[in-house]
C-alpha positions as CSV (number, residue, x, y, z in Angstrom):
1,M,14.5,-35.5,-5.9
2,K,14.8,-33.5,-2.7
3,T,11.6,-31.6,-1.8
4,R,11.6,-28.0,-0.6
5,S,9.5,-26.6,2.1
6,P,7.1,-24.0,0.8
7,W,8.2,-21.8,3.7
8,A,11.6,-21.6,1.9
9,W,10.3,-20.0,-1.3
10,I,6.7,-18.7,-1.0
11,P,7.4,-15.7,1.2
12,T,10.4,-14.6,-0.9
13,L,8.6,-15.3,-4.2
14,Y,5.6,-13.1,-3.5
15,F,7.8,-10.4,-1.9
16,T,9.8,-10.4,-5.2
17,E,6.5,-10.3,-7.2
18,A,5.4,-7.1,-5.5
19,L,8.6,-5.1,-5.3
20,P,9.0,-4.3,-9.0
21,Y,5.3,-3.5,-9.3
22,V,5.5,-1.0,-6.5
23,A,8.7,0.5,-8.0
24,V,7.0,0.9,-11.4
25,M,3.6,2.1,-10.3
26,S,4.1,4.0,-7.0
27,V,7.7,4.9,-6.3
28,T,8.1,6.4,-9.8
29,V,5.5,9.0,-9.0
30,I,7.3,10.3,-6.0
31,M,10.7,10.1,-7.6
32,Y,9.6,12.0,-10.7
33,K,8.0,14.7,-8.5
34,R,11.2,15.2,-6.6
35,L,13.1,15.4,-9.8
36,G,11.0,18.3,-11.0
37,V,8.6,16.5,-13.5
38,S,5.2,18.2,-14.0
39,N,2.1,16.6,-12.5
40,S,0.6,16.1,-16.0
41,D,3.7,14.3,-17.3
42,I,3.9,12.2,-14.2
43,A,0.3,11.1,-14.4
44,F,0.4,10.5,-18.2
45,Y,3.6,8.6,-18.4
46,T,3.3,6.5,-15.2
47,A,-0.3,5.6,-16.1
48,W,0.9,4.2,-19.4
49,L,3.1,1.8,-17.4
50,N,-0.2,0.0,-16.5
51,F,-0.5,-1.2,-20.1
52,P,1.5,-4.5,-19.7
53,W,-0.9,-5.5,-17.0
54,V,-3.8,-4.6,-19.2
55,I,-2.7,-6.9,-22.0
56,K,-1.1,-9.6,-19.7
57,P,-3.8,-12.2,-20.6
58,L,-2.7,-12.0,-24.3
59,W,0.7,-13.5,-23.8
60,S,0.0,-15.7,-20.8
61,P,-0.3,-18.8,-23.0
62,F,3.3,-18.3,-24.2
63,V,4.6,-18.6,-20.6
64,D,2.9,-22.0,-20.7
65,L,4.3,-22.9,-24.1
66,L,7.9,-21.8,-23.8
67,K,10.3,-23.1,-21.2
68,T,9.2,-23.8,-17.6
69,K,7.6,-21.5,-15.1
70,R,10.6,-21.9,-12.9
71,W,12.8,-20.7,-15.8
72,W,10.6,-17.7,-16.4
73,I,10.6,-16.8,-12.6
74,V,14.3,-16.7,-12.3
75,S,15.0,-15.1,-15.6
76,M,12.5,-12.3,-15.0
77,Q,13.9,-11.6,-11.5
78,L,17.4,-11.3,-12.8
79,L,16.2,-9.2,-15.8
80,I,14.2,-6.9,-13.5
81,G,17.2,-6.5,-11.2
82,A,19.4,-5.5,-14.1
83,G,16.7,-3.1,-15.3
84,L,16.5,-1.4,-11.9
85,A,20.3,-1.0,-11.9
86,G,19.8,0.6,-15.3
87,V,17.3,3.1,-13.8
88,A,19.8,3.9,-11.0
89,L,22.5,4.6,-13.6
90,T,20.4,6.9,-15.8
91,I,18.6,9.0,-13.1
92,P,21.6,11.5,-12.9
93,A,21.6,11.9,-16.7
94,P,20.2,15.0,-18.4
95,F,17.9,12.7,-20.5
96,F,16.7,10.8,-17.4
97,L,13.0,11.0,-18.1
98,R,13.1,9.3,-21.5
99,A,15.7,6.8,-20.4
100,T,14.1,5.8,-17.2
101,L,10.6,5.6,-18.8
102,A,12.0,3.3,-21.5
103,I,13.5,1.0,-18.8
104,F,10.4,1.1,-16.6
105,W,8.3,0.1,-19.7
106,L,10.5,-3.0,-20.0
107,L,10.4,-3.6,-16.3
108,A,6.6,-3.5,-16.4
109,F,6.5,-6.2,-19.1
110,G,9.0,-8.3,-17.1
111,S,7.0,-7.9,-13.9
112,A,3.7,-8.8,-15.6
113,T,5.3,-11.9,-17.1
114,H,6.7,-12.8,-13.7
115,D,3.2,-12.5,-12.2
116,I,1.9,-15.1,-14.7
117,A,4.8,-17.5,-14.0
118,A,4.7,-17.1,-10.2
119,D,1.0,-17.7,-9.9
120,G,1.2,-20.7,-12.2
121,F,4.2,-22.2,-10.4
122,Y,2.3,-21.8,-7.0
123,M,-0.6,-23.8,-8.3
124,L,1.6,-26.5,-9.9
125,E,3.7,-27.1,-6.9
126,L,1.1,-27.0,-4.1
127,S,-2.0,-29.2,-3.6
128,A,-5.3,-27.5,-3.3
129,D,-5.3,-27.6,0.5
130,R,-1.8,-26.2,0.7
131,Q,-2.7,-23.5,-1.7
132,A,-5.5,-22.4,0.6
133,F,-3.2,-22.6,3.6
134,F,-0.5,-20.4,2.1
135,I,-2.7,-17.8,0.4
136,G,-2.6,-15.7,3.6
137,I,1.2,-16.0,3.8
138,R,1.7,-15.0,0.1
139,N,-0.7,-12.0,0.4
140,L,1.1,-10.9,3.6
141,C,4.5,-11.0,1.9
142,Y,3.2,-9.2,-1.1
143,R,1.9,-6.4,1.2
144,L,5.3,-6.3,3.0
145,A,7.0,-5.6,-0.3
146,L,4.6,-2.8,-0.9
147,L,5.4,-1.5,2.6
148,T,9.1,-1.8,1.8
149,G,8.8,0.0,-1.5
150,Q,6.3,2.8,-0.7
151,G,7.4,3.2,2.9
152,A,11.0,2.2,3.9
153,L,12.7,3.0,0.6
154,V,10.9,6.3,0.1
155,I,11.8,7.3,3.7
156,L,15.4,6.3,3.0
157,A,15.4,8.4,-0.2
158,G,14.1,11.4,1.9
159,L,16.8,10.9,4.5
160,L,19.5,10.7,1.8
161,E,18.1,13.9,0.2
162,E,18.4,15.7,3.5
163,S,21.9,14.4,4.4
164,T,23.5,14.8,0.9
165,G,21.4,17.6,-0.6
166,R,21.6,15.6,-3.9
167,I,18.1,14.4,-5.0
168,A,19.2,12.5,-8.1
169,F,22.0,10.7,-6.3
170,S,19.6,9.8,-3.4
171,W,17.1,8.2,-5.8
172,S,19.8,6.5,-7.8
173,L,21.1,4.9,-4.6
174,V,17.6,3.7,-3.7
175,F,17.1,2.1,-7.1
176,M,20.5,0.4,-6.9
177,I,19.4,-1.1,-3.5
178,M,16.3,-2.4,-5.2
179,A,18.4,-3.9,-8.0
180,G,20.6,-5.7,-5.5
181,L,17.5,-7.1,-3.7
182,L,16.0,-8.4,-7.0
183,I,19.3,-9.9,-8.2
184,G,19.9,-11.5,-4.8
185,L,16.4,-13.0,-4.7
186,G,16.7,-14.2,-8.2
187,L,19.9,-16.1,-7.3
188,W,18.2,-17.4,-4.2
189,H,15.3,-18.8,-6.2
190,R,17.6,-20.2,-8.8
191,F,18.7,-22.7,-6.1
192,I,15.8,-22.9,-3.7
193,L,12.7,-23.2,-6.0
194,P,11.5,-26.8,-6.3
195,H,11.1,-28.6,-9.7
196,P,7.4,-29.5,-10.0
197,K,7.0,-32.6,-12.2
198,D,4.2,-30.9,-14.2
199,D,6.3,-27.8,-14.8
200,A,7.3,-28.5,-18.4
201,P,7.0,-26.6,-21.6
202,R,4.3,-27.5,-24.1
203,S,5.6,-28.1,-27.6
204,K,2.5,-27.7,-29.8
205,M,1.4,-24.1,-30.1
206,S,-1.2,-25.0,-32.7
207,A,-3.1,-27.0,-30.0
208,I,-3.1,-24.1,-27.6
209,M,-4.1,-21.1,-29.7
210,P,-7.6,-22.4,-30.6
211,E,-8.4,-23.1,-26.9
212,F,-7.0,-19.7,-26.1
213,L,-9.4,-18.0,-28.5
214,K,-12.3,-20.1,-27.2
215,T,-11.5,-18.9,-23.7
216,F,-11.8,-15.3,-24.6
217,E,-15.0,-16.0,-26.5
218,A,-16.5,-17.7,-23.5
219,F,-15.7,-14.8,-21.3
220,F,-17.5,-12.3,-23.4
221,R,-20.5,-14.6,-23.7
222,K,-21.0,-14.7,-19.9
223,K,-24.3,-13.7,-18.6
224,G,-24.3,-10.1,-17.3
225,I,-21.1,-9.3,-19.2
226,V,-22.1,-5.6,-20.0
227,A,-22.8,-4.8,-16.3
228,A,-19.6,-6.7,-15.3
229,L,-17.4,-4.7,-17.6
230,L,-19.0,-1.4,-16.6
231,F,-18.4,-2.3,-12.9
232,L,-14.8,-3.3,-13.6
233,L,-14.2,0.0,-15.4
234,T,-16.0,2.4,-13.1
235,F,-15.5,1.0,-9.6
236,R,-12.0,2.7,-9.3
237,L,-12.8,5.6,-11.6
238,G,-12.2,8.1,-8.8
239,E,-9.4,6.2,-7.1
240,S,-7.5,5.8,-10.3
241,Q,-7.0,9.6,-10.5
242,L,-6.5,10.1,-6.8
243,V,-3.7,7.5,-6.6
244,K,-1.7,9.4,-9.2
245,M,-2.0,12.8,-7.5
246,A,-1.9,11.9,-3.9
247,S,1.8,11.9,-3.5
248,P,2.3,15.1,-5.6
249,F,-0.4,16.8,-3.5
250,L,1.4,15.9,-0.3
251,L,4.8,17.0,-1.7
252,D,3.8,20.3,-3.5
253,D,4.4,23.5,-1.7
254,R,1.5,25.1,0.1
255,S,1.7,28.1,-2.2
256,L,0.8,25.7,-5.0
257,G,-2.1,24.2,-3.1
258,G,-0.2,21.2,-1.7
259,L,0.6,20.3,1.8
260,G,4.4,20.8,1.7
261,L,5.5,17.5,3.2
262,N,9.1,16.3,2.6
263,T,9.9,12.9,1.0
264,S,10.3,11.1,4.3
265,Q,7.0,12.4,5.6
266,V,5.3,11.2,2.5
267,G,6.9,7.8,2.9
268,L,5.6,7.6,6.4
269,A,2.1,8.9,5.6
270,Y,1.3,7.1,2.4
271,G,3.8,4.3,2.2
272,T,3.8,3.2,5.9
273,L,0.8,4.3,7.9
274,G,-1.4,4.3,4.8
275,M,-0.2,0.9,3.7
276,V,-0.8,-0.6,7.2
277,A,-4.3,0.8,7.1
278,L,-4.8,-0.6,3.6
279,V,-3.8,-4.1,4.8
280,L,-6.1,-3.9,7.9
281,G,-9.0,-2.7,5.7
282,G,-8.4,-5.7,3.4
283,I,-8.3,-8.1,6.3
284,L,-11.5,-6.8,7.8
285,G,-13.2,-6.9,4.4
286,G,-12.3,-10.6,4.0
287,V,-13.6,-11.3,7.5
288,V,-17.0,-9.7,7.0
289,L,-17.4,-11.3,3.5
290,S,-16.7,-14.7,4.8
291,A,-18.6,-14.5,8.1
292,F,-21.4,-12.0,7.6
293,G,-23.4,-12.7,4.5
294,G,-21.0,-12.5,1.6
295,L,-20.9,-10.1,-1.3
296,R,-24.7,-10.1,-1.7
297,R,-25.0,-8.2,1.6
298,W,-21.8,-6.2,1.5
299,L,-21.7,-4.9,-2.2
300,W,-23.2,-1.5,-1.4
301,P,-21.5,-0.9,1.9
302,M,-18.1,-1.8,0.6
303,T,-18.6,0.4,-2.5
304,L,-19.5,3.3,-0.1
305,A,-16.4,2.5,2.0
306,L,-14.3,3.0,-1.1
307,F,-16.1,6.2,-2.2
308,L,-16.7,8.2,0.9
309,P,-13.1,8.5,2.2
310,N,-12.0,10.3,-1.0
311,I,-13.7,13.3,0.7
312,A,-10.8,13.3,3.1
313,Y,-8.5,14.5,0.3
314,L,-11.1,17.1,-0.8
315,Y,-11.1,18.4,2.8
316,M,-7.3,18.5,2.9
317,A,-7.1,20.4,-0.4
318,M,-9.7,23.0,0.8
319,V,-8.3,23.5,4.3
320,Q,-4.6,22.6,3.9
321,P,-4.3,21.5,7.6
322,G,-1.0,22.3,9.3
323,S,-1.0,19.4,11.7
324,L,0.9,16.3,10.5
325,W,-1.4,14.1,12.5
326,V,-4.5,15.4,10.8
327,I,-2.9,14.8,7.5
328,Y,-1.7,11.3,8.5
329,S,-5.2,10.5,9.8
330,C,-6.9,11.6,6.6
331,V,-4.5,9.4,4.6
332,V,-5.1,6.4,6.9
333,V,-8.9,6.8,6.6
334,E,-8.8,6.9,2.8
335,Q,-6.4,3.9,2.6
336,F,-8.4,1.9,5.1
337,G,-11.7,2.5,3.2
338,Y,-9.9,1.6,-0.1
339,G,-8.6,-1.7,1.4
340,F,-12.0,-2.5,2.8
341,G,-14.0,-1.6,-0.3
342,F,-11.6,-3.2,-2.8
343,T,-12.3,-6.6,-1.2
344,A,-15.7,-6.5,-2.8
345,Y,-14.1,-5.8,-6.2
346,T,-11.7,-8.7,-5.9
347,M,-14.5,-11.0,-4.7
348,Y,-16.8,-10.1,-7.6
349,M,-14.0,-10.8,-10.1
350,M,-13.6,-14.3,-8.5
351,M,-17.3,-15.0,-8.7
352,F,-17.7,-13.7,-12.2
353,S,-14.7,-15.8,-13.3
354,A,-16.0,-19.0,-11.9
355,G,-16.2,-22.0,-14.3
356,S,-13.9,-24.2,-16.2
357,N,-11.8,-21.3,-17.4
358,K,-11.6,-19.5,-14.1
359,T,-7.8,-18.8,-14.2
360,S,-7.9,-17.3,-17.7
361,H,-11.1,-15.4,-17.0
362,Y,-9.8,-13.9,-13.8
363,A,-6.7,-12.7,-15.8
364,V,-9.0,-11.0,-18.2
365,C,-10.9,-9.3,-15.3
366,T,-7.6,-8.0,-14.0
367,G,-6.7,-6.7,-17.4
368,F,-9.9,-4.7,-17.4
369,M,-9.1,-3.6,-13.9
370,A,-5.7,-2.3,-15.1
371,L,-7.4,-0.6,-18.1
372,G,-9.8,1.2,-15.7
373,M,-6.8,2.5,-13.7
374,M,-4.7,3.4,-16.8
375,L,-7.1,5.6,-18.9
376,P,-8.4,8.0,-16.1
377,G,-4.9,8.1,-14.5
378,M,-3.4,9.4,-17.8
379,I,-5.4,12.6,-17.7
380,S,-5.5,13.1,-13.9
381,G,-2.3,15.3,-13.9
382,R,-3.6,17.5,-16.6
383,I,-7.0,17.9,-14.8
384,Q,-5.1,18.9,-11.6
385,E,-3.0,21.5,-13.3
386,L,-5.9,23.1,-15.0
387,A,-8.3,23.0,-12.1
388,G,-6.1,23.1,-9.0
389,Y,-6.1,20.6,-6.2
390,P,-9.5,21.5,-4.5
391,N,-11.4,21.2,-7.8
392,F,-9.4,18.1,-8.8
393,F,-10.3,16.2,-5.7
394,L,-14.0,17.4,-6.2
395,V,-13.7,15.7,-9.7
396,V,-12.3,12.6,-8.0
397,V,-15.4,12.5,-5.7
398,I,-17.8,13.0,-8.6
399,C,-16.1,10.3,-10.6
400,G,-16.9,7.9,-7.7
401,L,-20.6,8.2,-8.4
402,P,-21.2,6.3,-11.8
403,V,-20.5,2.9,-10.2
404,F,-23.6,3.3,-8.1
405,L,-25.7,3.3,-11.3
406,V,-24.2,-0.1,-12.1
407,L,-24.7,-1.7,-8.7
408,P,-28.4,-2.5,-9.0
409,F,-27.7,-4.7,-12.1
410,L,-24.9,-6.5,-10.2
411,Q,-27.1,-7.0,-7.2
412,K,-29.6,-8.8,-9.4
413,Y,-26.8,-11.1,-10.6
414,L,-25.7,-11.8,-7.1
415,N,-29.2,-12.5,-5.9
416,K,-29.5,-15.3,-8.4
417,Q,-26.3,-17.0,-7.2
């Protein structure tokens, strides 16, 4: 059988993995804001879209049991492409909110399922050394997709809004472009993905389910599980609320307490400059963890790096700076700190998941991570509407404090490693 170079499919596979995620979790916030949806509704409904990633570990065994991972990858990409086309067609409708949310809900399940299959396929096809070699490539391509979604496509939507004067049409066209990308990439992977010899469905579900339950039991019996769960749920407590209201804050009129940016400016600030800063912060975080003492030394500094830059949004809400460069700089500082600090979170999940069930246990950790983003995010819009932007971002800063009560317990765990 003819072999395929990993360069032919890894970059496109991980670009495809990220694009629907950013469409569901980030682009929706900006689109709904531009279509006149209230902040409380935006936060509540888009936070609910995290739910498939919360429960993703529960159906991951079925991706192993039924069909091949290659089949799941191609099928989910084509399904997601069709779903994005459905979003594009329903945006101009008077019932667009209900219709698009229903489709986004299905897209979220499809995207979470694709994540399971893609990561499993990656590990099946590549040897351990090649997995290590390509991990930087896959992460880069994942970030490029985030940059494309939050940056280029949002900027395009803004330019279309200005040139046509039709907001719904502009966003409909952007989602149709995303649909074309996903369908095209699905067809590409249909022909280019290799056929790993171990990529085969398992026929006996009865043999899998007991092991599946034992895996969950083993996770909750891990030493330090209480502190670990508290850390997973509180580390992003402030960020989970900020991320839902950052774009509405940038877009809202100054009379409403916002900064009055247009769609293209938000795409540049948050989706381009901010995303570049996020990537650079993540790279620096990886470097210092690997070369300068590991998580044992950097747990507190990295948590502070995630916490302190949230003050930049509090400053902007209180002062409402008129200079675009001041606004862009504040967004860059916050995103860089987020990227740098989040490295500690990822590293801790990997360390806590270590053992014979590390893949499944890491999936459980990411489920709790998504839960920690979903629940606070659901109420963030309501808090903002009741309190106003300055008080809301003060709440965000205060919500960043509880994790520091958990860190001493984690530090004890790390010192024993």
